[in-house]
N, C-alpha and C positions, 0 to 999 in steps of 0.2 A: 605451650602445650603440656609439659611436663609438670609444670604445678598443679594441673586439673588432673592429671592420673595418679600422681604421687599419693594420694590417701589411701586410692585401690590399691596399688602397689604395697603399700605398708602395712594395710590391713590383711597381707597374705605370708608365710612364710619366706624369709629373707633368699633362703636357699632356693627356692621354687621359683623366687622372682628372677634369680640370677639366670637360672637356665633360660626361662623367658627372654631374657635380656640378649642371653648370648644367640638364642634363636632368631628373635629379630633382626639382629646385628648381621647376623650370617645370611638371612635374608635381601636384608638392605644390599649385603655386599655383592650378591646375586643378581638382584632387579634393579639397582639404580645406577645411574652414570657413575663413574669413577670419581674420586674423591680425592682431595688436594689439600696439602698443608695449609693453615691459614696464613695469609702474606704477615710478614713480621721480619725484624732484623735477624738476618741469619747467623748463626754461629759456627764457629769450626772446633770440634773438642775432639780429643784422642784421634786426630786425624780424620775424623768424620766430618763433613759439612751437612748439620742440620739445618733444616729451611726454617725452622723457629724453636725456641728453647723450651718447649711445653712438652711431654711424654705422657703416655699411659704406663702407669707401674704394673709390675707383673702381679697378678692373683688373679685379675679379672677375666683374661682369656688363659688359662692352664694349657690347653690343648690347640691354641691356633686357629680354633676353629671358625671364628668371627673377624680375621684381619682386612678384607677390603671392608667389611661395613665399619669396622673402627675408624679405618682410613678417612672416613666419609665425615669425621668428626672435627676435622682440622689439627689434629695433632703434630707435631714435628718429628715425632718418632712413637714407634711402638714396642714393649717389650712384653713378650709372652713368657707362658711358664708361670710356676715353676713346673719343669718336667724333671722325671725321674727316670732311670734305664728302664725298669720294667713296670707296667700298669699296677696301679694301686689304689684300694677306693678309699686311703683316707680314715679318718676317726669315725665314730659312731653319730650318729644324728641323734637329737639336733646340733647343731656345732657352728650355727651362725645366730648372733642376735645382735638388734639393733638397739641403741639409747639414743632415742632422738631428741630427748630433752638439751642435748649435748652435741650432737649430730656425729655420734661416734657408732661405731660396730667393734662387737668381740666374735671373734671366729675362733674355731680350733679344727679347721677342716682336714691340717696334715697333708698337705703335699697330695690331694687326692687327684689323679691325672691318667690316661691312657697310654703313657708310657711315649718315649722318645721317639719310637717308629711312626707313631699316629700324629705326633705332632710335626713330624717333617712332612708326614704326607700331606698334612694342611697346609704347609708352608710351599710347597711345591706346587700347590692347586690352587693357591693364591694368586692374584694379578699385582699385588701390592710390588711398588719397586723401591719404596723409600727406605727409611733406615728402621731396621728391624733386630731388637735385642733379643735374647734368647736366655731366659734365667736357669739353670741348673740345680737339682739337689741329689739327696741320695736318697734311696728308699728306705722304709722304714726298717723294713726285717734286715737291711744289710749292718752288720755291726759295726760300732764306732771306728773301732782300730781300723776296719776295712773301707772306709769312706771314702777315702782317695780312690779307690777303685771305680767306685759310681761316678765320682767327678769326671775323672782321667775319661771315662765311657763315654758318657755324654757329652764332655767337651768335642771329643772325636769326631761323636755322628752330627754334632749341630754345628760344627765348625765352618762347613763348606757353604751354609746357608743362612750365617748370621752376621750381622753387621758388627755386633760387638756380644759378648757372651757375658753374663753375670753370674759370678759363683754364689749362691746363698748358704750362709752357715750361720743365719741368725733368725729364722724361723722359730717360734717357741713351742712349735705344735708337733714336730717329731723330738722323740726323746733323747737326750745327750747330744742334740745337734750343736747347740751353742759352746759345748766343749771346743769345738774346731777355733773357735776363736781365742783360746787360750794360748798363751805365747809360743809353746814349742811344737802344740798342733797346727796351729796356724802356720809357723815355719814350715813344717813338713810339706803341709798341704801346697800351700803356694810354689814351693820349690818344683814340686812334681808337675803343677800345672804349668809352671814358666816352661820349664823343660819340652812339655807336649807342647804348648804353644809354639816355639820355636822350631820342632820337628813338623807340626801342621804348617806352618809358615811356608817351609821349605818344599812340602809336599804339594802344597794347594797354589802355590804362587802369590799367597795374599796374606796381608796379616789382619789379623781379626783382635781385638783389644779384648783384655781380659779386666773385669769390674768386681770388686767384692763389695757384697750387701751386708751392713754391719747392723747391730743390735741398738737401740736407744740406752738400753739396761747397762751402762758401761760406766766406770768410774774414770777417773781423771787419766792413771796409770795405765790403764786399759787401751784406753783411747791413743795414748802415746805410744803404747808398744805396737799396738794396731798399725799405726803410722808409720812406724820404724820399718814393720814388716813389709808394707806397702812398696815402701823405697829402695828397701833392700833387695827384695825380688823384680824392683822395676814392672811392678803392676800397673795396667793403664789409668786407673781409675778406681771410684769407690761411691757406693750407694748409702747414705747416710737420712733416715734409716728405715728399719722393719717395726712392726707393730710392738708393742711393749706390755709386760707381764705389771707393772705398774697399774694402781686403781685409786690413788689418791684423789683425780681429779673426778672420780664418777662415783665416790662411797653413796651408800645411801640409795641411789637408782636401781630400778629392776633390771635383773640381768648383770647387774654388776661383780656379783661374786662368782660368774660364769670362768671357768678357766678358758684360758686361751688369750691370743694378742689382741690389744686394743688399738683401734684405729682411730681417723679421723681428729677433728678439733680438739678432744682431749689430751691428742698425742703429740699438738702442735708446738707448745714451748721445748718440750724436752728434746724431741727430734731437732728442731733448730738449734738448741743449746749445743747436742752433740755435734752436730754439722758444723758449727761456729769454730769449735774446739779441735775438730779432725782437721777441719780447714788451715787453722792456725797452725797445726802439729805437724801439717805437711810442708806449709811455707810456700804454697804455690806450684810447688813440685810435680804435683799430677790434682787432675779437677775431680771435684765431688759433683755427683747428682743429688739434690736435694729431694726430698719425700716424705712425707709424714704429717697429715693435718692442714693441707690446704683446701682451706674451703672459699676461697675469695681471690682476686688479683694481689690485695693488699700482703695475703700469706706469701704469695709466691715471690711477691716484691723482696717481703723480708729473707725468704732462702735465698736469693742473689743477693742481696746485701750481707747476709753472713758468710759468703763466699762461695756459695754454689755456682756452677756453671751451666747447668740444667735444671728443670725440674720436671716431678712426676705426681701425677692424681689419680686417684683409685675412689677412697669412700668419700670424698667430697663429690664425686658424681652422682654418688646414690643420693645424696641431700639436695642438689643444686642442678643434675640434669646435665646435658650435653651443652646447656649455654655456658657452662662454667669454663669450658675449654676457650671460647672466643675472650670471655672476660681476664681468663691468665694469660694467654698470649700477648694482649694489648698491654696487660702490667708488666710484661717481661720486656716489649720490645724497645 
């Protein structure tokens, strides 16, 4: 069915289609019977039991509005966000562009979301009982030297309702955010987050893993430094990778010159190479979730072969539709 309606969707502004999709999934969650993860070989990662290895990446449901509808697609876990402490509109429109010739998308949304209180209300109102990651970021108006305050504030708020929390310091669409991947900045941020995690675990009587999401636009030295910081601070996992600023795979295509992060098939090779190098640098000491450019089962299998423990989908769903979930689950079983 998706292949029949895709031409109509692709004739419409992509951000408008995104809003339609969230509305449809929200309605499905309200009207249809409860969904269940697709049957597959389960995995225990970060102390969490995942019914299958295939998750939804952050970005599709920033506000947690369609959790129950998304659960009906068969994912083994969902990640919502990125959420910030306060609501913010994001960057000016237009800010999302398809590159259909290569199954890619460029976006410069800029953490547009309704704020952490709205997200938590949606999570509390959902019937979903599965594995739920919550991805946190900083407000654009917060100076980079105060970024840690935003991350700590979000962590405290989402901790009771999250299965794990992802710290997003790698979006290219918030000014200066990627500076937090620098050695000294990352060291300070992870130290503060780990101390807060210990305090929150004592307060709530449960341990919620912390995961760091990194960029694909890193050189070997930066990857090794990040791996060292993750081990040193005993962070529980990593996600490789976010979107890329590189355009070498899309030169000459319409919209290729738009500012923002490129996702989808053109990102696959770079993201998988960074994933493999990070896994090598970590030496199996903590798990990595592979994301970036998965458009079929073979791509997901390649992420696992590169060292990933789990995989996530987003842009591939835009081009392949919900059937991609089942294909990837089979490939990862």
